[in-house]
Backbone as CSV, one residue per row, in Angstrom:
resi,resn,N_x,N_y,N_z,CA_x,CA_y,CA_z,C_x,C_y,C_z
1,UNK,9.250,1.820,-2.880,8.748,0.584,-3.491,9.338,-0.618,-2.762
2,UNK,8.483,-1.592,-2.432,8.954,-2.787,-1.747,9.828,-3.634,-2.667
3,UNK,10.587,-4.537,-2.044,11.465,-5.413,-2.824,10.648,-6.294,-3.770
4,UNK,9.464,-6.715,-3.319,8.624,-7.577,-4.156,8.140,-6.831,-5.392
5,UNK,7.678,-5.597,-5.210,7.199,-4.833,-6.362,8.358,-4.445,-7.285
6,UNK,9.529,-4.199,-6.703,10.694,-3.901,-7.536,11.038,-5.106,-8.423
7,UNK,10.980,-6.293,-7.844,11.250,-7.497,-8.627,10.179,-7.704,-9.695
8,UNK,8.928,-7.397,-9.349,7.847,-7.524,-10.313,8.060,-6.558,-11.481
9,UNK,8.499,-5.334,-11.185,8.774,-4.372,-12.254,9.846,-4.910,-13.197
10,UNK,10.908,-5.491,-12.636,11.964,-6.067,-13.466,11.421,-7.201,-14.333
11,UNK,10.560,-8.039,-13.741,9.970,-9.144,-14.507,9.118,-8.613,-15.659
12,UNK,8.380,-7.533,-15.409,7.552,-6.955,-16.466,8.412,-6.354,-17.562
13,UNK,9.537,-5.760,-17.176,10.454,-5.222,-18.181,11.032,-6.337,-19.043
14,UNK,11.381,-7.454,-18.406,11.915,-8.583,-19.155,10.872,-9.171,-20.108
15,UNK,9.611,-9.108,-19.701,8.531,-9.629,-20.542,8.108,-8.641,-21.628
16,UNK,8.648,-7.423,-21.586,8.361,-6.444,-22.615,7.034,-5.732,-22.455
17,UNK,6.489,-5.667,-21.236,5.234,-4.957,-21.028,5.448,-3.458,-21.182
18,UNK,4.455,-2.783,-21.715,4.539,-1.341,-21.929,4.659,-0.615,-20.593
19,UNK,5.360,0.531,-20.558,5.531,1.267,-19.302,4.223,1.582,-18.591
20,UNK,3.183,1.951,-19.347,1.909,2.269,-18.699,1.257,1.019,-18.117
21,UNK,1.434,-0.111,-18.790,0.917,-1.372,-18.241,1.641,-1.709,-16.951
22,UNK,2.936,-1.492,-16.928,3.710,-1.748,-15.715,3.197,-0.911,-14.549
23,UNK,2.961,0.372,-14.797,2.478,1.244,-13.727,1.097,0.812,-13.244
24,UNK,0.230,0.416,-14.180,-1.118,-0.024,-13.808,-1.054,-1.294,-12.961
25,UNK,-0.191,-2.235,-13.352,-0.058,-3.488,-12.614,0.501,-3.241,-11.210
26,UNK,1.508,-2.391,-11.122,2.092,-2.105,-9.805,1.078,-1.423,-8.893
27,UNK,0.278,-0.530,-9.460,-0.746,0.143,-8.656,-1.787,-0.855,-8.159
28,UNK,-2.169,-1.816,-9.005,-3.152,-2.823,-8.610,-2.608,-3.711,-7.486
29,UNK,-1.344,-4.092,-7.567,-0.736,-4.928,-6.524,-0.590,-4.131,-5.231
30,UNK,-0.252,-2.846,-5.369,-0.135,-1.998,-4.181,-1.484,-1.871,-3.474
31,UNK,-2.569,-1.744,-4.234,-3.901,-1.651,-3.629,-4.272,-2.929,-2.896
32,UNK,-3.866,-4.071,-3.447,-4.113,-5.342,-2.762,-3.371,-5.386,-1.434
33,UNK,-2.104,-4.951,-1.431,-1.313,-4.953,-0.194,-1.896,-4.005,0.849
34,UNK,-2.370,-2.846,0.398,-2.963,-1.880,1.323,-4.262,-2.422,1.905
35,UNK,-5.039,-3.124,1.089,-6.326,-3.651,1.541,-6.153,-4.605,2.718
36,UNK,-5.137,-5.457,2.659,-4.912,-6.435,3.736,-3.804,-6.020,4.690
37,UNK,-3.136,-4.911,4.410,-2.016,-4.450,5.241,-0.956,-5.538,5.395
38,UNK,-0.787,-6.328,4.336,0.235,-7.374,4.318,0.777,-7.507,2.911
39,UNK,1.952,-8.099,2.818,2.529,-8.336,1.509,1.682,-9.358,0.751
40,UNK,1.443,-9.176,-0.546,0.615,-10.115,-1.311,1.116,-11.549,-1.295
41,UNK,2.425,-11.753,-1.100,2.938,-13.128,-1.097,2.590,-13.881,0.177
42,UNK,1.943,-13.191,1.123,1.525,-13.826,2.376,0.021,-14.107,2.407
43,UNK,-0.669,-13.839,1.327,-2.123,-13.986,1.313,-2.529,-15.400,0.933
44,UNK,-3.648,-15.829,1.485,-4.173,-17.154,1.185,-5.074,-17.093,-0.044
45,UNK,-5.427,-18.282,-0.546,-6.327,-18.347,-1.692,-7.676,-17.728,-1.350
46,UNK,-8.167,-17.982,-0.146,-9.466,-17.434,0.230,-9.421,-15.915,0.316
47,UNK,-8.300,-15.362,0.760,-8.183,-13.909,0.836,-8.199,-13.284,-0.563
48,UNK,-7.584,-13.973,-1.508,-7.643,-13.482,-2.881,-9.072,-13.519,-3.414
49,UNK,-9.783,-14.612,-3.139,-11.177,-14.726,-3.558,-12.006,-13.579,-2.988
50,UNK,-11.812,-13.338,-1.688,-12.585,-12.296,-1.019,-12.245,-10.909,-1.559
51,UNK,-10.989,-10.724,-1.970,-10.595,-9.418,-2.503,-11.312,-9.135,-3.823
52,UNK,-11.388,-10.127,-4.696,-12.073,-9.904,-5.972,-13.580,-9.763,-5.780
53,UNK,-14.125,-10.445,-4.783,-15.538,-10.231,-4.452,-15.764,-8.814,-3.936
54,UNK,-14.792,-8.330,-3.161,-14.852,-6.958,-2.651,-14.828,-5.956,-3.798
55,UNK,-13.956,-6.170,-4.785,-13.894,-5.266,-5.935,-15.204,-5.258,-6.710
56,UNK,-15.789,-6.449,-6.859,-17.003,-6.553,-7.673,-18.235,-6.075,-6.922
57,UNK,-18.409,-6.507,-5.666,-19.668,-6.273,-4.955,-19.693,-4.978,-4.148
58,UNK,-18.567,-4.627,-3.523,-18.553,-3.445,-2.676,-18.053,-2.207,-3.428
59,UNK,-16.903,-2.313,-4.026,-16.374,-1.163,-4.761,-17.053,-0.985,-6.112
60,UNK,-17.553,-2.105,-6.659,-18.228,-2.082,-7.965,-17.379,-1.361,-9.016
61,UNK,-16.137,-1.815,-9.123,-15.217,-1.201,-10.066,-15.645,-1.507,-11.493
62,UNK,-15.208,-0.694,-12.412,-15.503,-0.908,-13.826,-14.860,-2.206,-14.306
63,UNK,-15.445,-2.876,-15.297,-14.884,-4.130,-15.805,-13.414,-4.027,-16.192
64,UNK,-13.012,-2.934,-16.829,-11.615,-2.784,-17.226,-10.694,-2.694,-16.015
65,UNK,-11.146,-2.024,-14.960,-10.358,-1.933,-13.728,-10.202,-3.306,-13.093
66,UNK,-11.281,-4.083,-13.095,-11.220,-5.445,-12.541,-10.274,-6.315,-13.362
67,UNK,-10.275,-6.152,-14.684,-9.377,-6.927,-15.546,-7.924,-6.595,-15.254
68,UNK,-7.626,-5.315,-15.055,-6.249,-4.920,-14.744,-5.809,-5.546,-13.425
69,UNK,-6.683,-5.491,-12.413,-6.344,-6.080,-11.114,-6.102,-7.580,-11.243
70,UNK,-6.970,-8.256,-11.976,-6.824,-9.700,-12.151,-5.522,-10.042,-12.869
71,UNK,-5.246,-9.354,-13.967,-4.037,-9.636,-14.738,-2.775,-9.298,-13.952
72,UNK,-2.825,-8.210,-13.191,-1.659,-7.798,-12.412,-1.336,-8.811,-11.311
73,UNK,-2.364,-9.215,-10.587,-2.131,-10.136,-9.466,-1.763,-11.518,-9.992
74,UNK,-2.357,-11.923,-11.103,-1.965,-13.199,-11.714,-0.497,-13.152,-12.165
75,UNK,-0.084,-12.028,-12.750,1.316,-11.880,-13.159,2.239,-12.000,-11.947
76,UNK,1.859,-11.339,-10.861,2.671,-11.397,-9.647,2.878,-12.834,-9.185
77,UNK,1.804,-13.609,-9.153,1.895,-14.982,-8.639,2.615,-15.906,-9.617
78,UNK,2.272,-15.831,-10.885,2.802,-16.788,-11.850,4.225,-16.444,-12.274
79,UNK,4.488,-15.169,-12.573,5.791,-14.786,-13.121,6.801,-14.423,-12.034
80,UNK,6.384,-13.617,-11.061,7.338,-13.133,-10.064,7.524,-14.120,-8.913
81,UNK,6.422,-14.617,-8.375,6.518,-15.560,-7.244,6.717,-17.001,-7.701
82,UNK,6.523,-17.253,-9.017,6.694,-18.603,-9.566,5.809,-19.608,-8.842
83,UNK,4.550,-19.201,-8.614,3.584,-20.065,-7.944,2.429,-20.351,-8.908
84,UNK,1.739,-21.459,-8.710,0.527,-21.707,-9.505,-0.525,-20.650,-9.177
85,UNK,-1.278,-20.242,-10.172,-2.348,-19.262,-9.935,-3.445,-19.940,-9.142
86,UNK,-3.702,-19.523,-7.907,-4.608,-20.262,-7.021,-6.076,-20.239,-7.436
87,UNK,-6.484,-19.252,-8.226,-7.900,-19.156,-8.574,-8.248,-19.845,-9.880
88,UNK,-7.255,-20.350,-10.592,-7.520,-21.079,-11.823,-8.380,-20.276,-12.779
89,UNK,-9.410,-20.908,-13.321,-10.335,-20.246,-14.253,-11.584,-19.730,-13.552
90,UNK,-11.510,-19.629,-12.227,-12.692,-19.215,-11.474,-13.136,-17.803,-11.848
91,UNK,-12.155,-16.914,-12.034,-12.475,-15.523,-12.321,-12.812,-15.352,-13.800
92,UNK,-14.021,-14.986,-14.086,-14.451,-14.683,-15.453,-15.160,-13.337,-15.420
93,UNK,-14.468,-12.323,-15.894,-15.009,-10.978,-15.830,-15.524,-10.557,-17.200
94,UNK,-16.799,-10.194,-17.302,-17.327,-9.751,-18.596,-16.679,-8.446,-19.025
95,UNK,-16.329,-8.387,-20.304,-15.709,-7.180,-20.835,-16.770,-6.304,-21.481
96,UNK,-16.827,-5.059,-21.012,-17.794,-4.124,-21.584,-17.336,-3.690,-22.968
97,UNK,-18.279,-3.621,-23.895,-17.982,-3.176,-25.247,-18.790,-1.905,-25.514
98,UNK,-18.136,-0.769,-25.347,-18.809,0.506,-25.536,-18.461,1.078,-26.903
99,UNK,-19.440,1.694,-27.527,-19.154,2.405,-28.767,-18.360,3.672,-28.444
100,UNK,-17.373,4.006,-29.276,-16.556,5.192,-28.993,-17.339,6.480,-29.189
101,UNK,-16.937,7.505,-28.461,-17.480,8.843,-28.673,-16.890,9.389,-29.968
102,UNK,-17.724,9.984,-30.803,-17.286,10.513,-32.089,-17.762,11.952,-32.233
103,UNK,-16.862,12.841,-32.652,-17.204,14.220,-32.949,-17.432,14.384,-34.449
104,UNK,-18.249,15.331,-34.820,-18.399,15.659,-36.238,-17.169,16.463,-36.679
105,UNK,-16.897,16.522,-37.986,-15.785,17.363,-38.443,-15.919,18.815,-37.981
106,UNK,-17.157,19.317,-37.936,-17.377,20.689,-37.490,-17.032,20.846,-36.018
107,UNK,-17.376,19.845,-35.212,-17.055,19.904,-33.783,-15.548,19.841,-33.566
108,UNK,-14.862,19.002,-34.341,-13.402,18.915,-34.223,-12.776,20.276,-34.508
109,UNK,-13.178,20.896,-35.619,-12.625,22.201,-35.971,-12.939,23.262,-34.939
110,UNK,-14.150,23.207,-34.399,-14.566,24.204,-33.407,-13.764,24.065,-32.120
111,UNK,-13.540,22.822,-31.676,-12.779,22.597,-30.439,-11.327,23.020,-30.627
112,UNK,-10.709,22.609,-31.729,-9.300,22.928,-31.939,-9.083,24.433,-32.117
113,UNK,-10.078,25.131,-32.618,-9.942,26.583,-32.786,-9.892,27.313,-31.443
114,UNK,-10.317,26.634,-30.363,-10.303,27.232,-29.032,-8.918,27.163,-28.383
115,UNK,-8.017,26.386,-28.955,-6.693,26.179,-28.348,-5.749,27.276,-28.815
116,UNK,-5.245,28.051,-27.867,-4.438,29.221,-28.196,-2.952,28.894,-28.338
117,UNK,-2.437,27.953,-27.578,-1.003,27.672,-27.634,-0.689,26.909,-28.918
118,UNK,0.166,27.451,-29.788,0.407,26.826,-31.095,0.869,25.374,-31.013
119,UNK,1.758,25.046,-30.087,2.274,23.670,-30.010,1.152,22.681,-29.754
120,UNK,0.227,23.032,-28.852,-0.888,22.146,-28.549,-1.836,22.045,-29.744
121,UNK,-2.121,23.180,-30.376,-3.060,23.185,-31.500,-2.520,22.373,-32.681
122,UNK,-1.234,22.538,-32.989,-0.637,21.793,-34.098,-0.585,20.311,-33.772
123,UNK,-0.222,19.972,-32.542,-0.141,18.561,-32.137,-1.504,17.895,-32.215
124,UNK,-2.534,18.549,-31.715,-3.873,17.965,-31.738,-4.420,17.882,-33.160
125,UNK,-4.074,18.864,-33.986,-4.486,18.802,-35.387,-3.833,17.606,-36.078
126,UNK,-2.567,17.364,-35.760,-1.855,16.210,-36.308,-2.492,14.905,-35.854
127,UNK,-2.836,14.821,-34.571,-3.441,13.612,-34.030,-4.746,13.292,-34.752
128,UNK,-5.547,14.324,-34.995,-6.809,14.087,-35.713,-6.563,13.732,-37.173
129,UNK,-5.704,14.489,-37.835,-5.514,14.328,-39.278,-4.852,13.008,-39.655
130,UNK,-4.141,12.397,-38.704,-3.432,11.147,-38.993,-3.913,9.975,-38.134
131,UNK,-4.930,10.195,-37.301,-5.487,9.105,-36.498,-4.507,8.545,-35.490
132,UNK,-3.746,9.428,-34.831,-2.703,8.973,-33.909,-3.226,8.844,-32.484
133,UNK,-2.532,8.050,-31.706,-2.731,8.039,-30.261,-2.000,9.251,-29.679
134,UNK,-2.360,9.624,-28.448,-1.794,10.826,-27.843,-0.269,10.781,-27.806
135,UNK,0.295,9.692,-27.286,1.750,9.603,-27.165,2.423,9.568,-28.534
136,UNK,1.771,8.956,-29.513,2.342,8.911,-30.861,2.482,10.317,-31.434
137,UNK,1.534,11.189,-31.114,1.605,12.556,-31.592,2.624,13.378,-30.828
138,UNK,2.559,13.323,-29.505,3.451,14.125,-28.672,4.910,13.743,-28.890
139,UNK,5.182,12.451,-29.051,6.553,11.980,-29.156,7.053,11.857,-30.602
140,UNK,6.368,12.474,-31.539,6.780,12.400,-32.932,8.135,13.084,-33.123
141,UNK,9.007,12.410,-33.888,10.334,12.951,-34.158,10.447,13.407,-35.607
142,UNK,11.398,14.314,-35.841,11.604,14.864,-37.179,11.876,13.753,-38.189
143,UNK,12.651,12.742,-37.793,13.050,11.680,-38.716,11.887,10.777,-39.123
144,UNK,10.733,10.905,-38.466,9.587,10.061,-38.798,8.735,10.634,-39.933
145,UNK,9.070,11.823,-40.388,8.303,12.454,-41.467,8.953,12.104,-42.799
146,UNK,8.194,11.436,-43.647,8.646,11.106,-45.000,7.880,12.009,-45.961
147,UNK,8.415,13.210,-46.183,7.702,14.186,-47.005,7.695,13.796,-48.477
148,UNK,8.666,12.987,-48.905,8.707,12.570,-50.303,7.513,11.689,-50.646
149,UNK,7.116,10.838,-49.693,5.974,9.945,-49.917,4.730,10.407,-49.175
150,UNK,4.838,11.538,-48.476,3.715,12.097,-47.716,3.179,11.083,-46.714
151,UNK,4.102,10.546,-45.905,3.756,9.543,-44.901,4.409,9.883,-43.575
152,UNK,3.772,9.404,-42.499,4.379,9.399,-41.177,4.750,7.961,-40.837
153,UNK,5.940,7.758,-40.328,6.333,6.429,-39.862,6.157,6.396,-38.350
154,UNK,5.165,5.640,-37.890,4.898,5.514,-36.459,5.697,4.331,-35.939
155,UNK,6.595,4.601,-35.001,7.496,3.574,-34.497,7.086,3.130,-33.099
156,UNK,7.086,1.813,-32.890,6.805,1.279,-31.565,5.463,1.686,-31.023
157,UNK,4.432,1.629,-31.870,3.088,1.940,-31.401,2.582,0.865,-30.452
158,UNK,1.300,0.889,-30.190,0.718,-0.096,-29.283,1.015,-1.506,-29.787
159,UNK,1.497,-2.360,-28.884,1.893,-3.700,-29.289,3.256,-3.741,-29.953
160,UNK,4.028,-2.637,-29.805,5.386,-2.539,-30.372,5.378,-2.674,-31.889
161,UNK,4.313,-2.193,-32.526,4.185,-2.340,-33.968,4.474,-1.008,-34.660
162,UNK,5.245,-1.079,-35.757,5.467,0.086,-36.607,4.404,0.118,-37.704
163,UNK,4.113,1.312,-38.197,3.153,1.435,-39.298,3.369,2.772,-39.995
164,UNK,2.844,2.889,-41.191,2.829,4.150,-41.923,1.401,4.669,-41.984
165,UNK,1.258,5.985,-41.880,-0.054,6.612,-42.036,0.100,7.780,-43.007
166,UNK,-0.912,8.054,-43.815,-0.822,9.162,-44.770,-0.749,10.511,-44.066
167,UNK,0.047,11.412,-44.621,0.239,12.748,-44.052,-0.326,13.784,-45.018
168,UNK,-1.446,14.417,-44.680,-2.024,15.431,-45.565,-1.061,16.606,-45.760
169,UNK,-1.074,17.179,-46.952,-0.167,18.274,-47.270,-0.352,19.450,-46.321
170,UNK,-1.595,19.800,-46.010,-1.846,20.934,-45.129,-1.207,20.719,-43.755
171,UNK,-1.249,19.486,-43.264,-0.651,19.187,-41.961,0.874,19.239,-42.054
172,UNK,1.432,18.744,-43.154,2.883,18.815,-43.342,3.361,20.266,-43.306
173,UNK,2.646,21.150,-43.977,3.041,22.562,-43.995,2.955,23.172,-42.598
174,UNK,1.937,22.771,-41.827,1.826,23.279,-40.454,2.961,22.760,-39.585
175,UNK,3.335,21.502,-39.778,4.449,20.939,-39.017,5.752,21.665,-39.343
176,UNK,5.954,21.989,-40.618,7.175,22.703,-41.002,7.217,24.086,-40.363
177,UNK,6.078,24.800,-40.399,6.035,26.124,-39.777,6.288,26.032,-38.278
178,UNK,5.698,25.021,-37.652,5.886,24.874,-36.211,7.343,24.526,-35.895
179,UNK,7.950,23.654,-36.684,9.343,23.276,-36.416,10.273,24.487,-36.540
180,UNK,9.996,25.369,-37.494,10.831,26.564,-37.656,10.779,27.471,-36.429
181,UNK,9.742,27.321,-35.608,9.623,28.165,-34.414,10.560,27.725,-33.298
182,UNK,11.108,26.491,-33.398,12.033,26.032,-32.350,13.290,25.361,-32.900
183,UNK,13.196,24.695,-34.066,14.321,24.044,-34.747,15.045,23.016,-33.869
184,UNK,14.285,22.289,-33.073,14.879,21.183,-32.318,15.271,20.079,-33.298
185,UNK,16.485,19.527,-33.211,16.921,18.534,-34.201,16.240,17.178,-34.090
186,UNK,15.541,16.926,-32.992,14.949,15.607,-32.762,13.430,15.665,-32.711
187,UNK,12.883,16.497,-31.838,11.460,16.455,-31.526,10.670,17.492,-32.319
188,UNK,9.483,17.073,-32.780,8.548,18.024,-33.383,7.888,18.885,-32.318
189,UNK,7.661,18.314,-31.139,7.003,19.039,-30.045,7.869,18.922,-28.788
190,UNK,8.987,19.656,-28.753,9.908,19.537,-27.621,9.370,20.176,-26.350
191,UNK,9.871,19.709,-25.225,9.514,20.306,-23.942,10.067,21.729,-23.863
192,UNK,9.306,22.651,-23.311,9.817,24.031,-23.204,10.917,24.194,-22.168
193,UNK,11.076,23.190,-21.297,12.107,23.289,-20.263,11.661,24.144,-19.091
194,UNK,12.461,24.178,-18.021,12.063,24.908,-16.804,11.907,26.402,-17.014
195,UNK,12.622,26.972,-17.992,12.501,28.414,-18.218,11.567,28.730,-19.385
196,UNK,10.942,27.698,-19.948,9.947,27.845,-21.019,10.516,28.457,-22.299
197,UNK,11.811,28.405,-22.493,12.409,28.945,-23.713,13.548,28.071,-24.225
198,UNK,13.511,26.802,-23.846,14.610,25.916,-24.195,14.185,24.835,-25.195
199,UNK,13.244,25.153,-26.072,12.735,24.179,-27.029,13.843,23.630,-27.922
200,UNK,14.735,24.485,-28.356,15.739,24.079,-29.342,16.712,23.043,-28.807
201,UNK,16.946,23.041,-27.498,17.922,22.109,-26.914,17.252,21.044,-26.046
202,UNK,15.926,20.974,-26.096,15.210,19.996,-25.264,15.592,18.575,-25.663
203,UNK,15.705,17.720,-24.677,16.047,16.315,-24.924,14.856,15.389,-24.731
204,UNK,13.693,15.954,-24.510,12.483,15.143,-24.371,11.296,15.915,-24.936
205,UNK,10.213,15.217,-25.286,9.032,15.908,-25.832,8.220,16.560,-24.729
206,UNK,7.267,17.378,-25.118,6.404,18.024,-24.136,5.523,16.989,-23.428
207,UNK,5.004,17.359,-22.288,4.221,16.464,-21.442,2.849,16.207,-22.053
208,UNK,2.507,14.923,-22.223,1.214,14.606,-22.835,0.042,15.049,-21.965
209,UNK,0.259,15.121,-20.641,-0.846,15.534,-19.764,-1.251,16.982,-20.022
210,UNK,-0.291,17.827,-20.377,-0.624,19.225,-20.662,-1.448,19.332,-21.943
211,UNK,-1.191,18.450,-22.909,-1.989,18.442,-24.137,-3.408,17.989,-23.830
212,UNK,-3.519,16.976,-22.981,-4.839,16.489,-22.595,-5.629,17.581,-21.868
213,UNK,-4.971,18.313,-20.976,-5.646,19.394,-20.252,-6.091,20.501,-21.202
214,UNK,-5.232,20.822,-22.162,-5.598,21.864,-23.131,-6.813,21.445,-23.944
215,UNK,-6.883,20.170,-24.299,-8.033,19.687,-25.069,-9.306,19.762,-24.240
216,UNK,-9.244,19.335,-22.987,-10.434,19.387,-22.123,-10.892,20.828,-21.922
217,UNK,-9.939,21.743,-21.744,-10.291,23.148,-21.574,-10.975,23.685,-22.832
218,UNK,-10.499,23.259,-24.002,-11.111,23.697,-25.254,-12.527,23.151,-25.402
219,UNK,-12.740,21.905,-24.968,-14.091,21.320,-25.017,-15.053,22.104,-24.131
220,UNK,-14.570,22.509,-22.953,-15.409,23.303,-22.051,-15.710,24.671,-22.650
221,UNK,-14.685,25.287,-23.228,-14.877,26.603,-23.832,-15.848,26.535,-25.003
222,UNK,-15.826,25.430,-25.728,-16.725,25.227,-26.869,-18.144,24.889,-26.413
223,UNK,-18.299,24.472,-25.133,-19.599,24.046,-24.645,-19.967,22.659,-25.109
224,UNK,-18.964,21.836,-25.402,-19.208,20.475,-25.885,-19.732,19.606,-24.743
225,UNK,-20.824,18.911,-24.990,-21.424,18.067,-23.946,-20.990,16.614,-24.049
226,UNK,-20.405,16.208,-25.175,-19.941,14.828,-25.322,-18.719,14.586,-24.428
227,UNK,-18.603,13.385,-23.826,-17.449,13.079,-22.967,-16.204,12.785,-23.802
228,UNK,-15.639,13.818,-24.397,-14.537,13.636,-25.341,-13.185,13.735,-24.648
229,UNK,-12.214,13.014,-25.200,-10.817,13.099,-24.790,-9.981,13.215,-26.058
230,UNK,-8.664,13.325,-25.897,-7.802,13.396,-27.073,-7.977,12.148,-27.941
231,UNK,-8.194,10.986,-27.322,-8.363,9.751,-28.081,-9.628,9.792,-28.945
232,UNK,-10.574,10.654,-28.561,-11.784,10.820,-29.360,-11.440,11.309,-30.767
233,UNK,-10.364,12.062,-30.904,-9.953,12.533,-32.228,-9.591,11.365,-33.132
234,UNK,-8.949,10.358,-32.583,-8.595,9.158,-33.360,-9.863,8.406,-33.775
235,UNK,-10.803,8.244,-32.833,-12.075,7.596,-33.162,-12.815,8.379,-34.259
236,UNK,-12.810,9.692,-34.132,-13.527,10.528,-35.099,-12.895,10.416,-36.473
237,UNK,-11.566,10.420,-36.529,-10.839,10.277,-37.804,-11.236,8.995,-38.523
238,UNK,-11.251,7.873,-37.805,-11.612,6.589,-38.415,-13.056,6.604,-38.911
239,UNK,-13.943,7.166,-38.120,-15.353,7.233,-38.517,-15.546,8.119,-39.737
240,UNK,-14.865,9.243,-39.767,-15.006,10.162,-40.900,-14.439,9.548,-42.181
241,UNK,-13.369,8.769,-42.058,-12.829,8.084,-43.241,-13.839,7.069,-43.776
242,UNK,-14.466,6.324,-42.881,-15.480,5.357,-43.307,-16.642,6.063,-43.999
243,UNK,-17.062,7.169,-43.424,-18.178,7.916,-44.019,-17.812,8.472,-45.391
244,UNK,-16.526,8.660,-45.627,-16.069,9.175,-46.921,-15.819,8.065,-47.928
245,UNK,-16.058,6.811,-47.523,-15.942,5.703,-48.451,-14.600,5.003,-48.459
246,UNK,-13.703,5.319,-47.516,-12.409,4.639,-47.451,-12.614,3.207,-46.964
247,UNK,-11.931,2.264,-47.603,-12.087,0.849,-47.270,-11.668,0.584,-45.826
248,UNK,-12.474,-0.206,-45.114,-12.225,-0.453,-43.698,-10.906,-1.196,-43.474
249,UNK,-10.494,-2.035,-44.424,-9.222,-2.748,-44.260,-8.033,-1.797,-44.351
250,UNK,-8.155,-0.770,-45.182,-7.093,0.223,-45.262,-7.014,1.022,-43.961
251,UNK,-8.174,1.350,-43.408,-8.211,2.058,-42.119,-7.597,1.181,-41.036
252,UNK,-7.845,-0.114,-41.094,-7.266,-1.053,-40.137,-5.738,-0.974,-40.149
253,UNK,-5.163,-0.963,-41.346,-3.706,-0.877,-41.476,-3.188,0.441,-40.924
254,UNK,-3.845,1.530,-41.265,-3.401,2.844,-40.803,-3.498,2.975,-39.286
255,UNK,-4.497,2.336,-38.681,-4.662,2.427,-37.229,-3.753,1.458,-36.482
256,UNK,-3.208,0.469,-37.196,-2.338,-0.498,-36.541,-3.094,-1.571,-35.788
257,UNK,-4.357,-1.831,-36.175,-5.149,-2.862,-35.524,-4.754,-4.240,-36.051
258,UNK,-4.616,-5.205,-35.159,-4.303,-6.570,-35.575,-5.516,-7.267,-36.172
259,UNK,-6.683,-6.922,-35.675,-7.911,-7.587,-36.110,-8.859,-6.595,-36.765
260,UNK,-9.486,-7.027,-37.841,-10.485,-6.183,-38.502,-11.681,-5.948,-37.592
261,UNK,-11.928,-6.875,-36.679,-13.057,-6.736,-35.751,-12.925,-5.456,-34.934
262,UNK,-11.700,-5.114,-34.540,-11.476,-3.897,-33.757,-11.846,-2.664,-34.564
263,UNK,-11.452,-2.643,-35.835,-11.732,-1.493,-36.687,-13.213,-1.423,-37.060
264,UNK,-13.835,-2.588,-37.199,-15.225,-2.632,-37.666,-16.195,-1.969,-36.702
265,UNK,-15.767,-1.711,-35.465,-16.667,-1.065,-34.504,-17.076,0.319,-35.002
266,UNK,-16.243,0.930,-35.847,-16.572,2.271,-36.337,-17.723,2.257,-37.335
267,UNK,-18.031,1.092,-37.870,-19.187,1.025,-38.768,-20.480,1.310,-38.016
268,UNK,-20.457,1.128,-36.697,-21.646,1.423,-35.889,-21.786,2.921,-35.612
269,UNK,-20.759,3.686,-35.958,-20.766,5.113,-35.632,-20.984,6.000,-36.842
270,UNK,-21.104,5.389,-38.021,-21.209,6.182,-39.241,-22.663,6.451,-39.599
271,UNK,-22.995,7.701,-39.737,-24.370,8.072,-40.081,-24.692,7.696,-41.526
272,UNK,-23.723,7.888,-42.433,-23.976,7.598,-43.839,-24.195,6.113,-44.064
273,UNK,-23.410,5.283,-43.369,-23.572,3.842,-43.528,-24.948,3.401,-43.061
274,UNK,-25.403,3.967,-41.961,-26.736,3.616,-41.456,-27.820,4.057,-42.440
275,UNK,-27.648,5.229,-43.041,-28.638,5.714,-43.993,-28.660,4.860,-45.251
276,UNK,-27.465,4.458,-45.734,-27.382,3.581,-46.902,-28.057,2.239,-46.616
277,UNK,-27.831,1.723,-45.403,-28.450,0.449,-45.036,-29.970,0.590,-44.985
278,UNK,-30.429,1.698,-44.422,-31.875,1.921,-44.351,-32.487,2.035,-45.748
279,UNK,-31.785,2.734,-46.672,-32.273,2.862,-48.040,-32.331,1.493,-48.726
280,UNK,-31.284,0.688,-48.477,-31.238,-0.636,-49.080,-32.390,-1.509,-48.577
281,UNK,-32.699,-1.397,-47.286,-33.794,-2.176,-46.728,-35.133,-1.731,-47.320
282,UNK,-35.270,-0.438,-47.567,-36.499,0.061,-48.195,-36.685,-0.543,-49.583
283,UNK,-35.589,-0.645,-50.330,-35.653,-1.219,-51.667,-35.994,-2.699,-51.601
284,UNK,-35.363,-3.409,-50.672,-35.568,-4.841,-50.540,-37.021,-5.188,-50.166
285,UNK,-37.599,-4.312,-49.361,-38.950,-4.615,-48.853,-40.050,-3.928,-49.656
286,UNK,-39.685,-3.229,-50.733,-40.682,-2.481,-51.507,-41.750,-3.379,-52.133
287,UNK,-41.344,-4.615,-52.491,-42.287,-5.499,-53.174,-43.108,-6.357,-52.222
288,UNK,-42.913,-6.197,-50.936,-43.661,-7.009,-49.978,-45.137,-6.623,-50.013
289,UNK,-46.038,-7.625,-49.924,-47.477,-7.310,-49.946,-47.920,-6.611,-48.665
C-alpha cells in the first residue's frame, strides 16, 4: 500500500467509516491510480473529469459503483489531501432504486433444507427469523441473547446503531442446541480453526464468505431461478411480516432503518397488500356509471 493510501485509511478510521467502506474506497482510489499510472495527488481537474466520463461512457459501471468511486476520490481530495474538491457539484449520478428480491416462506424453507452443515443452516435460519444482515448473524455473541425477554441485542449494526429484535422460541432452542455442540464462551458461530475442531477455543467467528457460498450452493441445488443472496433472507423476512399485518413502523425499528421510506419499499413486494388495494379499488369504483 502506498503512503498516500495508508494515510487515507487512517483518515477514514478517524472519521469512523465502516471497514467495508474503507476497503471499497481504497479499491476505488487504487483503480484511479492504475488508470493513469500516476499517484492521484498528481492528477489535474481535467483528468478527473475524463476518468468519470470513462467510468460512465466506456466502462458503463453500475450507478452504485460510480457513487463509490465519486465518494472515495472526493474523500481523498477533501479529507486526506486537504484540497478543494475540483469538480464541485458537476458530478450528479442518478441512484438506481431496485425492488429487492423476495422469496416465499416455502422457498426459504426449501433452500435452507438443502444446507447440510449445521452451523451454516442454524446461522441462516437465524438470519431469516430475525431479519439480520449477514455479519450480524455470523458475528453474534452469546451475551447478545436475552432469553428472559426473548430478544436479540444487535450491537454496532449498520450506521453504528444498536437495536433489539424479537427472537422466536424455536430459533432460541436451535441456538441452544447448536451452542452445546461447541460451548465457545463468546461466539455462537465460532471459526473451526485450521484443524476444523477448535470451535470451543476459537477467538473469532466463522467466515461470512463460507456462509454466502453455502447459501448459493443451496439455491442451485433447489433449482431457484431468483437472483437470491443471504441478504434476500432479510428482505423476505420484512415482506412476510408486512403480509402478516405487522405495522411497518415496528418493522422499521427491528430493521434499524433511520427512515420509514427505506422500510416502506417492502410494501411494493407484498402480494396481500396489492390484493387488498385491488379489492378496495373495486369497492370504490362499484358505483361508477
